[in-house]
C-alpha positions, 0 to 999 in steps of 0.5 A: 594954723600950723606945726613946725618942721623938723628940718630947721630950728626956725623958719619964716612964718609967711610961706606955707609948708607941708605942716601948714602955717600961713595957708590963708584959705578962707574955708578954714573956719567954724566946722572945718577939720584940718589934718596936718602932718606932725614932724616934731615931738609934741606937734607944737601947733600954733594958730593966728592970722584970723580974717573976718573976710578974704577973697581967694588969692588974698591979692593985695596981701591982707584980708580984714585982719582980726583977733579971735577967741574960739574953741578948738578940738585937737586930736592926734591920729597915731600911725597905728590908728591910721586909715589907709588914706591917712598915710598919703597926707603930706599936705594940709588937708581940710574937711567939712561935712560936704567936701575935702580941701586939698592944698598944693604949693609951688613947692610941696616942701620949699624948706627942702628945695631951698634948704640953704636959703629958704627965702629964695621961695619968694622969687621962685613962686609960680602959680603954674607949679602950684596948680600942677602940685595941687592936681597931683596931690588931689589925684593921689588923695582921691585914689587913696581915699576912695580906691580909684585908679589913676585914670578914674581919679583924673576923670573925677577931678576933670568933671567934679573938682574945683580948683582956686588960687589960695594965695598969691602973696605969701611966697610958696603960692598956693592952689587948693582943690575942693572935692565934693563928697556928694560925688562919691556918696551918689556912687555908693547910693547907686551901688546899693540900689543895684544890689537891692534890685539884684536881690529882689530879682533873685528872690522873684526868680526863686518864687 
């Protein structure tokens, strides 16, 4: 699933990019909401390359390829309706009932880095750069989504976020981060409990 970029009239469909495309993440399926930046009028979303099975990394180049017929709900979030954290999404973001999935690549926008010859991304793909990029995107997302400082976000990432190779075959190699919502739900529950206890203590002292 992906949308076309504004920078080029046509692109190779294999390397993933800012607006999505060939992500090859097995977590994109039933029950997953995907957020993609819109770069051109009308969005022009396209879908394909369905897999019935695939491991993280898709190492030999293919999953079990299949055709698919499904029901999809497409929504447009206009800029005036953005929540504050929406404005930092310059990468494909997944969401399920239990987690967020942040995608990072060797180059966030390889079409900008290799504007004159985008195919150079194949020879310059790097898992190290993809990991660094995914970490940066994840930190930025957590800070915006939950109002954390950089140090707080890094601590959360270190202690509770899992990183994995998305694909090492498509060019512009990918790493994704799985951010459990439960980390922050537990924090809200704790704060609510503290407020409740404080309120009871206050009432008790007045009595």
